[in-house]
C-alpha positions in Angstrom: 47.2 70.9 3.6 48.8 67.5 3.9 47.9 64.7 1.5 45.9 61.8 3.0 48.0 58.9 4.0 48.1 55.8 1.7 45.6 53.0 2.3 48.2 50.7 3.9 49.0 53.4 6.5 45.4 53.9 7.3 45.0 50.1 7.7 48.1 50.0 10.0 46.7 52.7 12.2 43.3 51.1 12.4 45.0 47.7 13.3 47.1 49.3 15.9 44.1 51.1 17.4 42.0 47.9 17.5 45.0 46.0 19.1 45.1 48.6 21.9 41.4 48.4 22.4 41.5 44.6 22.5 44.4 44.7 25.0 42.6 47.0 27.3 39.5 44.9 27.1 41.5 41.7 27.8 43.2 43.4 30.8 39.9 44.5 32.3 38.2 41.1 31.8 41.2 39.1 33.1 41.6 41.3 36.2 37.9 41.2 37.0 37.8 37.4 36.7 40.9 37.0 38.8 39.6 39.3 41.5 36.2 37.5 41.5 37.7 34.0 41.6 40.6 34.6 44.1 39.8 37.9 45.9 41.5 41.2 45.4 45.0 40.5 46.7 45.4 36.9 45.4 43.6 37.8 42.2 46.1 40.5 41.5 49.0 38.2 42.3 47.7 35.5 40.0 46.7 37.8 37.2 50.0 39.9 37.1 52.2 37.3 35.3 49.5 36.7 32.7 49.0 40.4 32.1 52.8 41.0 32.0 53.2 38.2 29.4 50.5 39.7 27.2 51.9 43.2 27.6 55.4 41.9 26.6 53.9 40.1 23.6 52.1 43.4 22.6 55.3 45.4 22.9 57.4 42.9 20.9 54.9 42.6 18.1 53.6 46.2 17.9 56.3 48.3 19.6 57.6 49.8 16.4 54.1 50.8 15.3 53.4 52.3 18.7 56.5 54.5 18.5 55.7 55.7 15.1 52.1 56.4 16.2 53.4 58.4 19.2 55.7 60.4 16.9 52.9 61.0 14.5 50.7 62.2 17.3 53.4 64.5 18.7 54.3 66.1 15.4 50.9 66.1 13.5 50.2 69.8 14.3 53.7 70.9 13.3 53.4 69.5 9.7 56.9 70.5 8.8 56.7 74.2 9.2 58.1 74.8 12.7 61.6 73.6 13.5 63.5 74.2 16.7 67.1 75.4 16.9 68.3 75.8 20.5 64.7 76.2 21.8 63.9 78.9 19.2 61.1 78.1 16.8 62.0 78.8 13.2 59.4 78.9 10.5 60.6 77.1 7.4 58.3 76.7 4.4 58.6 75.2 0.9 57.2 77.2 -2.0 57.7 76.0 -5.6 60.4 73.6 -4.6 62.5 76.3 -2.7 62.7 76.7 1.0 62.1 80.0 2.7 63.0 80.9 6.3 61.3 83.5 8.4 63.8 86.3 9.0 62.3 87.3 12.5 62.9 83.7 13.7 66.5 83.6 12.5 67.3 86.9 13.9 65.7 86.0 17.3 67.7 82.7 17.3 70.9 84.7 16.7 70.0 87.4 19.3 69.8 90.2 16.7 67.3 93.0 16.7 65.0 93.0 13.6 64.6 96.8 13.1 64.2 98.7 9.8 68.0 99.2 9.6 68.7 95.5 9.9 66.0 94.6 7.4 67.5 97.2 4.9 71.0 95.8 5.5 69.8 92.3 4.9 68.0 93.4 1.7 71.2 94.9 0.4 73.4 91.9 1.4 71.1 89.2 0.1 69.5 90.9 -2.8 65.8 91.3 -3.7 65.4 87.6 -4.6 67.2 86.3 -1.5 65.5 88.5 1.1 61.9 89.5 0.4 58.7 90.5 2.0 55.5 88.5 1.4 51.9 89.7 1.1 51.4 89.6 4.9 54.4 91.9 5.5 56.6 89.1 6.8 60.3 89.0 5.7 61.8 85.8 4.4 65.2 84.5 3.4 65.5 82.3 0.4 67.4 79.1 1.2 70.5 79.9 -0.8 70.6 83.5 0.5 70.4 82.5 4.2 73.2 80.0 3.8 75.4 82.6 2.1 74.5 85.3 4.7 75.1 82.9 7.6 78.4 81.8 6.1 79.6 85.3 5.6 78.5 86.6 9.0 79.7 83.4 10.7 83.3 84.4 10.0 82.9 87.5 12.1 80.4 86.2 14.7 80.1 83.4 17.2 80.0 79.7 16.7 76.2 79.8 17.0 75.9 81.3 13.5 77.9 78.4 11.9 75.8 75.9 13.9 72.6 77.4 12.6 73.9 77.3 9.0 75.0 73.7 9.3 71.7 72.8 11.0 69.7 74.4 8.1 71.9 72.9 5.4 72.1 69.4 6.8 69.0 68.7 8.8 66.1 71.0 7.7 66.4 71.7 4.0 67.1 68.1 2.9 64.1 66.8 4.8 61.8 69.4 3.3 63.1 68.7 -0.2 62.6 65.0 0.2 59.1 65.6 1.5 58.4 67.9 -1.5 59.7 65.2 -3.9 57.3 62.6 -2.3 54.4 65.0 -2.9 53.8 65.9 0.8 53.1 69.4 1.9 55.8 70.7 4.3 
């Protein structure tokens, strides 16, 4: 469960929400008054520059907040667990300061079959601490073990394996570690 946002973030979200509500109310009242005073066509023509000016002012003053709110809305259900590599969802979790990666997702992203022979081979290659099964019966790579395994298998496999290793090493793990240091739940 994610920690609640700090008070200043709640205030910023509340302010942004009230700004949008005020803008929509202003648009509705201004358009209605212009249509009433000048008729539908002339009212629209007269009202458009005023509304465009107000819209540009809103974008200039609140555009950054609007983008961060949209990003927050888009990613709020993901909460740092699902990451996408070449349209393959990969489950990455942080437990006790260490990242773990779901083996079935990695194998699917690489186009490998995850049968009992493959799981046994990975267990032998990565060791009991590097490749393990959780209480639910799902197999996980430890972050160091998956980087070693991808590096070793990348020498004999395609370019895709090296890209996955670099993606995990440079984009996924550092973000999760920073989030863990800040006290957030990935």
